[in-house]
C-alpha positions, 0 to 999 in steps of 0.5 A: 781753497785752504785746507783745515789747521786739525783733522783727528779720526777716532775709531771706536774699539768697541763698536768701530764706528768712525768719528772726526773733529775737523778744524777749519779756522781758528779766530784768538785761538777758538772755533766754533760749529755743530756735531752732527750723527748719520750713518753716512757721514764723512770725513770729506762732508765733514771738512766742508761743513767746517769751511761753511762755518769759517764763512758763517761766523766771518760773516756774522761778525763774530770772533770765532773760526770754523770747525765740525764734528761727527760721528758715522753711526745710527743715530735711533740706536739706544747706544747714540750717547754711549758712543758720543761719549766715548768720542768726546773723551777722546778728543775732550782736550782739543773741546776744553781748549778751542772747540765749542759745539752744539746741536746739529743733525739728530743732536738735540741740546739736552743729548750733547749737554748730556755727553759733554758732561759724561765725557768730563768737559765742562760744558760743551761751550767750554772754550769760549765760556774759559776765554770770555769775560762772561764765563760760565754765567755766559753759557748759563744766560744762553742755556735759559735762552733757548727755553724762552718763546717766541709767539708759538716758537721756542728760541732753540726753533726760532733764532734761525728762522729769524735769521733765514726771515732777514735773509728772505726780506734783505735778498728779495729787496735787494734784488728788485723783487716787490714785496709781499713775496710768494714764498715756498718751503722745503722742509718744515721742521726748526727752520721751515716752519719758523721761517713760515711763522715769521713770514706769514706775520709779515703778511708775505704769503706761503705758497708751498710747504714740503716735508718727508711725506708730501708737497702742500700747496695753495695759490692764494696761500697756505694758513701757516697757524693750520699747517703748524697744527697739522704737524704738532709734535710728530715729524710731518704735516697730517695731511688730514687734519688739512683743510679742503683746497690745499694741493697734496702732492710728492714732495719733490714737486715744492721745486715747480712751485711758482713763487718768487722766493724758494727756502731750502731749509731740509738736507744737503745738495737738495737742488742738483744740476737735476731739481735746477730746470724745473725750479719756478723762482726768482730766488732761492735762500739757503736755510740749510747748509749746502742745500744748493749742490756745487754743480748746481751753482752754474746752472742756476747763474745761468737761469738768473736764479739768485742764491742767498748762501747757507753761510749767511742765512743760516747763522742765527744758531751760531750767532745765539752761541756765540752772541751769548756766551762771547758778548754778552747779548742780551736773552730778553727775546725780542732783543735776541731775534732783533739782533740775530735778524740785524746781523743776518739782514746786514751781511746779505745786503752788503754782499748782495750788492756787492755781488750785483755791482760785480756780477758775481754770485754771493758765493763767490762776493762772500768768498772775497771777503775772507783774509786768504788764509782762510780762503 
């Protein structure tokens, strides 16, 4: 693979933390990707994520290259916003001209907006807005869209989940798996919870979910409404609020849960070589970035477990940004979510069929679709 076209490392003069901005590729001079804050993030990780955004934007047919930013910092620290402001004051010229950024790990939208304003940027999407025919009206429409709802979900929480839902259904169809599907979901944050909601609405069985607090399974299917109520606004599902008949176990039991499709919607490298022998699924859908560790792909292939890769399945968030600000999509919830699901499903089908015809993985088939200078 080619390396990134730009890497910036910032060393904070006050607290001595590192910040990183990586531009992997540009399309018409622009790149997009999220802002991450963890205590362990590294330049290697940010570079990998920026490459993933190149792939994701290409697969979704968006006029953006790939980028990513991060600071290595405690996300619970009261100094977080000030630390981010200092970082973005340093990289502001890049953000005003070529890089649009948004929420990622530990960076909710309100924090991102506050940081951009304090750092002297017109918007965290300034680069996109100033090159778009829709300008800052597109940014205003994007912000309005995030506050809209679909059923019990905000668009903020539904946008990635609806794409993952499309990837699950389309991937299963391409690889000949009968519907309704039995689905297990690792991670019950916005992506996992939203995916469970949409799949259950379409008649599929959610046979297991896991979060940091445990794994909850029922062979005849879980009641997703009850699960969502048991979580509420807490970080984890309250197992005392669950009905009898649900097995409650350790969170890693989700890997051995018998299902047609396992959705990975938690942290990176969730399935490595250690987890592959435990798996009891036919297909994995990566709902989060790099959910499958690089060293696990060969072992999954040997077990004939197909994988819909992250750069296809998790394209909903960047679709919302680019679609509204750059392409002028309608923000009606049904139309917006339909556009996202349509793009993810189309990419899943095309790449899946190519992978099957060539006897390669979907990740390999996706990489072949990149121009040589972006691989």
